ZADRENSE-390678 format. One record per residue (C-alpha): y, x, z. Coordinates in steps of 0.05 Angstrom, whole numbers, plus 5000, padded with zeros to 4 digits. Each point is the difference from the previous one (the first is absolute). Layout:
BEGIN
YXZ/...
***
This chain:
BEGIN
324739573976/503450235064/504849424996/494249514994/496550305061/506550005040/501149264982/492949825023/501050375066/506649655012/497049314986/493650115040/502849805069/502749364970/493449854967/496350135066/505049575037/498749444951/492450095009/500350005076/502349385039/500649815073/494949485021/500749595063/494149605025/496649665060/492850035023/497249415040/493349765028/496949504951/497549565056/505650005052/505850164952/502450515052/502950674979/495250604998/503750595031/497650714989/496749864933/499850584951/502849874930/498850534946/501350044926/493350054964/498750704974/505850335038/501550255070/506149545004/499449505057/503149635058/498149635064/501849285016/504749885059/499049515057/502149444953/494850204949/505450244952/500050644958/504550334948/497450484947/502150324935/494949824947/499450094924/499949394954/493349644996/497150415058/494649765047/500150055076/494350155048/501049655067/495650135060/500149855075/494950035056/496049365005/502049774930/496850094932/503450504954/503949704942/502450234932/505849584973/505050084942/507350075020/501749394958/496349565051/503250345059/506949794975/498049274996/496749885068/497550355063/493550384995/494649645038/494850455033/493249715018/496750175066/493350364990/494049575015/496550625026/503650664994/494250464982/504150625014/502749755066/498050355064/495349635047/500850195074/493550225032/498650335067/504150645006/502650004929/500349614936/496249954934/501849804930/497249304989/496050224939/496250495044/498549525058/492549885008/500549575063/501549265013/507550025014/504949424989/507550064999/505549515017/506950204976/506849875031/501349414953/494649595034/502950165069/507149754988/503149555053/499549354961/492650104985/498250115073/503849535046/497050325062/501250585045/493450354989/498650364934/492649895011/501149284979/502750254933/493050254983/497249295003/497249814932/502250654967/494250495009/492749864984/495650105061/505849955050/499649375042/506449835037/500649415047/505849805045/496049755059/506249705033/506849764975/503550285061/506250404982/498650754993/492449905004/496450544959/494449784952/492750175002/498150484943/492950154977/498050454942/493449824968/497449615060/499350155074/496650665016/499649925076/497349495049/506150155042/504949474976/506250425015/497550614962/499449704930/507150144977/501350604955/503450655019/507550024984/503250654977/507650024987/502450634964/494450395032/501149695069/493749685030/501649335033/494649875051/499049455051/502549295006/507050185022/502550304935/498549644934/502849864932/505049555035/503750635020/501950144927/505249624961/496549774936/506250164959/499550735020/493150084968/499150314931/492649874994/493749825038/493450324980/493649685027/494050465006/494149534994/493850434991/497150515049/501150574951/507549915003/500249835074/495250565023/505750505001/502449615062/493250085033/499049625065/505449484986/498749824928/493949544999/504049364998/504350264942/506750344999/506949744982/504850564980/507449815001/504950434961/507349875017/505950044953/503850644986/506350164962/500050314930/502450704985/506350044956/501849275008/506349665021/500049595065/497149314991/501549475052/495449395002/500849395044/494749445002/500949405045/497249305007/500549425047/495749385005/495649575043/492849955025/496249355009/492949825020/496849474956/497749395039/492550004985/497549715065/502549425043/498649755070/498649285022/505649555019/500249635066/496349384976/494450424968/499550445062/499549395046/494649684957/496050654999/500750095075/497549305015/494450044948/497250645030/499649715069/497449334978/494550364962/498350375063/499749355040/495649694946/495350605004/499549935075/498849254996/494450124951/496750505047/500849565061/497249404963/493350374998/500150415064/492650184996/499350755008/506950095032/500350275071/504749685051/504450614996/500649944924/501649265005/505450155051/502950544955/500249524940/503449475042/505350505023/501150234927/501049274980/505049895055/503750644980/500249804927/502649315019/505150315046/502650434943/500549394955/503949615053/504550595015/502050154928/507449854990/503350214935/507549974986/502649644938/501850634962/496250494957/501050734979/495950444955/500850635040/497250444945/505849784958/504950045058/498750745014/501350194928/506550384988/502449704935/503750484953/498950605046/504650554975/497350624965/504350554971/499850714975/505050534980/498650704975/505150524978/497850674972/503350604966/496650544962/501850584955/499550754994/503150644978/497350584960/495550245056/499449425048/499149255005/501049485054/498349285018/502949595057/499549275019/501549485053/496649335005/499449385043/494749454997/500449385043/495349405006/500049415047/493549665020/498749384958/495749715055/501650075074/505250515021/501450734985/503950464956/497950664969/505050524978/498750684970/505250534988/498250614958/503550644980/497350564957/502450684977/496350464952/502850674976/496650524955/503150694986/497650524951/502050605041/498250504945/495050094945/494150055048/501949555060/501249255004/501049635066/500149265016/501949625062/499949265012/500649525058/498849255004/502549605060/497849295012/501849535056/496249355005/502049455048/496149365017/504049515041/497149395036/493949974956/495649415022/494549614966/499749285029/494749724953/494949955056/504949585042/502049574941/492849834986/498749815072/506249625022/499849244999/503949684942/504149565046/502950615036/507649954997/503750504956/504050295058/496250395052/499149675068/504150345054/498849975075/505549875050/501350755009/500650114924/493150304991/495449784943/495749415018/494249624969/499749344964/492549885000/495350385047/501650744998/501550024925/505450494982/505549734956/500150414935/507650054996/500350175074/495050564990/503850264940/506550035040/496350345058/498550614957/504850595012/496350574968/502850594962/495550534967/503450604969/496750584964/503150634972/496050404950/502150694975/496450304941/502050704980/497550574957/502150714983/496550384945/500650634960/496850184933/499450734983/498650214929/495750635010/498150064927/501349584939/493349665011/499550055076/504049615051/499849945076/502449395037/501249935075/501949325028/501349765070/499949245006/501349615064/500449295027/503549795063/498849295025/503849695058/499449285020/502949585056/497649305013/503549555051/497749315021/503349565052/497349335023/504649635046/497249665062/503249374971/495350024940/492649874989/497150714998/504650295052/498449455050/493250315015/503050655026/506749715021/503150354941/497450604962/503250614967/495650474960/501950644965/495250404958/500750524946/497250594964/502250724987/495550284945/500650654961/495450224944/500650564950/496050354946/501250704974/497450124930/499450684965/496850084932/499950404936/500149684931/497750364938/501349754929/498050414939/497649884929/495250494967/500549784928/495449394998/498649995075/504949725051/499150175074/503349645059/498150215071/502349865071/498150365064/503049845068/499949845074/502849425039/501049895074/501249315030/502549835070/500849295027/502749855070/501049305026/503149785065/500949305027/504149785059/502049365034/500849605063/500549285023/504549685052/499049305029/503449525048/507149864976/505449555028/500049314968/506550124963/500249954925/505150554988/496050555034/495450384952/500150735022/494150365031/504250195061/499949285024/492449995007/497150035070/493150314987/496150404949/494149754961/492850185015/498050755002/494549854949/505349754951/504250625011/494150464987/498449654934/507350054977/500850755014/495450454960/500250664961/495250234946/499650564949/495950174939/499850664963/496650114933/500150534947/496950104932/498950504944/500049714930/499450224928/500149674932/498550274930/501549654934/497850234931/501349724931/497550264934/504649814942/502549435043/493949594985/494550275045/502249935072/497150225067/502749965071/497050195067/502550025071/497550195069/502949895069/497650215069/503049545053/499950025075/502549555056/500950075075/497349305009/492950274989/496250505041/498550704974/493349854967/502749444956/507350214996/500150274929/497349714936/500250154925/502749514948/498550214928/501749654935/498850114926/502449634937/499850084925/503149674938/499650004925/505949764957/496849784935/506949874970/500950764993/493650094961/500650134926/497449314982/505549655039/505750495007/503549754937/499249285019/506549605000/496849465044/496750375058/504150515039/495250065059/492649855011/497850365061/493249955034/499850245072/495450025060/500550255071/496350105064/503050165068/499449965075/505649805048/500349835073/503049555053/501850195071/504749435017/495049545035/498850535052/504350025063/503050645026/494750105054/494249584975/495650614993/500950215073/497949725067/506549855036/502649765067/506249585008/505250045054/500849335035/502849705063/495149735052/502649645062/506750334989/497150714996/498650444939/492949994975/495650194941/496149504959/494950074944/503249874933/498749334968/497250374939/494050455007/500950664964/495450174941/499750754987/495649894939/504949564961/502250274932/504349834940/499349384958/498550284930/500849644933/496450234937/502649694936/498050014927/505149784948/499549934924/505949784958/503449954932/507450094985/502649754933/506849974967/501349704932/505749814953/504650565024/498149825072/502249284992/492949805021/496750355059/493649895037/496650325060/493249765023/495950295058/493249885031/499250265071/494650045052/501650265069/495950055063/502550165070/495250275053/501250115074/504049365009/503850035065/500849435049/499749835074/493049795021/498449635064/496650405055/496149825063/503949855063/496650595034/504950464965/505849685036/503349904932/500349484946/498950374934/498750654964/502450244932/494150154954/498050114928/496149384985/498549924926/501950004926/504249564955/500749964925/505549764952/498949984925/503849664944/504550044940/507550134991/503649794936/507350124981/502949764933/507150034972/502849794933/507350014978/504049824939/504150454954/507550075015/504449444975/504349425021/494049665031/495250435039/494049865044/494950365042/493749765035/496450395053/493849755035/495050305049/493849765035/494750245048/492949755012/497450285066/493549905037/499650225072/493450075037/497750265068/494050444983/497650175070/501849945074/496750235064/499749255016/499949444949/506949785023/506350345026/506949755019/505750014950/507149885025/502249635062/496249445034/503449325001/498449595062/496849354979/499750224928/494750344957/497650715013/502550454944/494250444979/497350514951/492849874980/495050404959/499449744929/506849645002/507250194988/504250235057/504049485038/495249425012/500449445051/494149795042/499749245000/495349394997/498149744931/503249314992/496149454966/506049534999/501549365038/494449515017/502349344968/496449605053/502850335063/506250374976/497850655033/499050674968/493150234977/498050735004/493950344972/494850205052/498350674970/493850135042/497849275006/499450025076/504049365011/505850385032/506650264974/502050665030/501850714979/493250094967/502149474948/506550344980/500850324931/505050514974/504749804943/504250534964/507349814999/504650605000/498550364934/502449714933/495450084941/505550024947/507350205004/505350144948/506949894973/503949884936/507250214986/503749704940/506850274977/504249654946/506550274973/505049684953/506650344987/502950115070/495349525036/493650215035/494749545030/494550315042/494349655036/494450285043/493849615017/494650225049/493349685011/494350055050/493249674991/493549975038/502850095070/499649505057/503649895065/497849705066/505349515024/500050075076/506249555006/496249444966/494150105048/504149985064/503649364978/493349634994/499650005076/502449325026/499750185074/506250195039/501550754997/502150455056/506849655003/496749345015/501949694933/496049874936/503150444946/502649684936/495850044936/500950124926/500749374957/493550154964/496449735062/502349304979/494150044952/495050065058/493749595009/501649335032/494049554989/492750054979/499350114925/506550404993/499150594953/504750565021/500250745017/503749885066/495949775060/502049455047/505050085057/496550035066/500450345068/494650235047/492950194982/497849724933/495750144939/492850234997/501550595045/503649575052/505650515008/507549895006/501350474941/494649734954/504749754945/504650615001/495550585016/500750624954/496649804935/500450034925/504249365000/506050445016/498650524945/504649874942/500750284930/506350425002/500350194926/507049954972/504850174943/507250135020/506450104960/501850605042/506850134968/504349744943/506750324982/505249804948/505350534987/505950084953/503150674983/507549994987/501450304930/502150735000/506449844962/502549575057/498050525052/504050554967/506349625015/498750025075/497150715001/492949795017/493650254970/495649415017/500249305029/494249535006/500049335035/493449675019/496649445036/493150085029/494749595036/493950235039/493749615016/502849444958/493349674982/493150035031/493849674970/494349955050/494949525029/501250255070/503049435042/503350465051/506850325003/498950624957/493450284972/502950705003/502349975073/493350135034/498050565047/496350604971/493749685029/501049374958/501749565060/506249564998/503149855068/507349795001/501950534948/507149914974/499849824926/503550454950/506849714982/502649804932/506350414984/505649864951/505850494990/505750174954/502550714991/503650534961/498450714980/506050454986/500450714972/506250444996/
***
């Protein structure tokens, strides 16, 4: 018996060795075919496991016929037999919605299953370089989040987009953008924006859409909050080096054309001949005309005939809109990052450069970024983090010549006219040559932005933590402009050198406790803290005139005199705002299915006087996850079915100036001596916060192992105490006063859907989102108020009770009279006159429906991704079209050129057309010179569109080939942006309109095409 036992013991190691085997495998992303580093691979039923390296490879001893459990953050867990691992790489599928993922909220995070607010998340994959061929990460949100409307109002390089979350909540056009928070750092003001962050450095973007989630930010949260979380390294991971670069070109599609010389000449003559015919008709029946009127008509006729006789056109023709286009304008991007970590620390560092040349006019934008983030677990109870982000943005010689291109005569020679001394001259009248004006621009605008943070987390108890974080922003800018006395602009001041800049510093200091504990069935999460915010802005500048007429001299030292004292005073200012707040939040969950959250913040600002300085901003929300009830918890189809609702109050202080609540005097110069002057703005000590109250009700659903997800929300939010500048009587010695003037309401529906396939050789995923929003002014102190800037000669942009914000005040067009060729307008009060009393307000700025759809297809190592975004129900007012209906000579003494659509104008009685006749002088029923082109509904266009925002085709090099060159990943791609636009709008770009909905020489957004490569080592 002993011999038998001894024999078994001696053979056992060999038997075990035969049972165990070494397994080598690779884990890759099922869509991109890229390696998945850091994935955990375990043998089912044992503690035996391994972690994939930067190439996605692992090695593990496994028994015969074992099964492996593979998991990684952001991917669905998988159980696979070892027999399949030997045959091919394991393909992990990205989670449609990771229900256990953390969602970043104000001053903390929550597990997605316990979120009871309207929060949407955009992950790093949607922010990759090839999917956002632009310098601003805000543009990457376009078409990706329900309720977030993103519009690039100009295609100028480096121009930030306009972002609105669930409509506009202010009648102040510049205060409708959301609050930006980057790793706890509040980015406030127009100087620092998302453009200061490299999109490839971002891990995720969380959008807080309802007041219950934004109320924790109090007086700055009413327009929504965008929280940016940047990338960090992973603990216990080898260094991973990633390099992503692309190069390509930008082009502006030719959607509009100008008349050639023959068409221009025919139009010029027709307009004046029509004027002469009108005069002859009046003089043929002079009854009722005074001698003075007859004399005036005769002089007008002579003037029109003189213009006809004096018109001389050269035998050449140039479409100057086409000529100022920069074909194949270069665009490029390169980003290199390294990340990793040890047992008690992690790090992330990156360098990047983005460059873009203007596709119309002149100019080049360059942005250089550098980032370093280090986290150290000092001991069991203390963890510290430090990070710094440095950005330098440079705009060189940026100039938009569309206005000149529209005006200049088509026979103007391609080369600028030069005077005998080499200075720029004129070909016709005083018209500036577009190319000459472009060469005359010698501007350089440079901005340095430093974002930094230092934080410490102290673990006081297992369930209690304290966090202290100091976050700061430093913004320095220097703008230099030189206009030679040999050029157009510089000629007025005999040369001009202007320097201006800013030196801003803002910081916020946050301290708060976080408590997490579970008492059997009840989970408790609580936050209590205090924050202090300080913002200091300083502007400086000077102007020097009168330079020698020598081209090579550009320095300020060569100027002979300073600019006006008033200009110096406006360029040199200093302001400061201080605010502080106490805040708290409590979250409860019972069995993970009954959820409750509440928050409260008390906010104060130095902009307001003592009686109105502080305000309370409460919020409450609740949820019920039916999928955890006994009747659904065993369902294999539904994994989440959560009903939620919230109510909250948030505020807005941004429309208010630093001293708008106080009566102020300004230091001025008078007759060369110092003096005091009443401020142009009357102080209002009673002004208070804008406050937004919002109700939200929603459903979150996940089915088929989260392959299908849905989130739908209904919201209704009302803002009271709208702030804006109101006109005051001249007796105050000032022009305006800030006041709380009324209420505004936004209500609508958000919908987000996603559906994806199972893993396999061919995979697909479809994500779509949409928003239906209705915006309405509920009340105002007056029936109308201004909205945005006033355009001389154009419509007044207004906000009117009962309509959406952003309306234009115009005449109601009844079309062209077929008998006379003149416009017809509705006489609203039937008094036989057409004046301001007959004008109506037409909403133009707010879209009724927005959305986007992303489609991803994968086959083997190929991936095709396409993103569409669409906007419906919005209109624009085309001010460029209006101004070009004027056939008189402009201030330069020349009739501007016209769009080719004016070839379809009325020419003879009986013509049916939407374009009136060409004529100068008084005409039409109103007998005014602007009758046919006065602000009216004829220039209001439907600007709805659907755009193929981005399409990317990528190929991932097989892992077997990469092993030979010691690489963990290589992906080559080609990408196009703004490739296709479907719209009825006849203008340049339906998206490129001002926030007020008025189009006036806005640069269209370019169409980009790039090729690139993404490398990992």
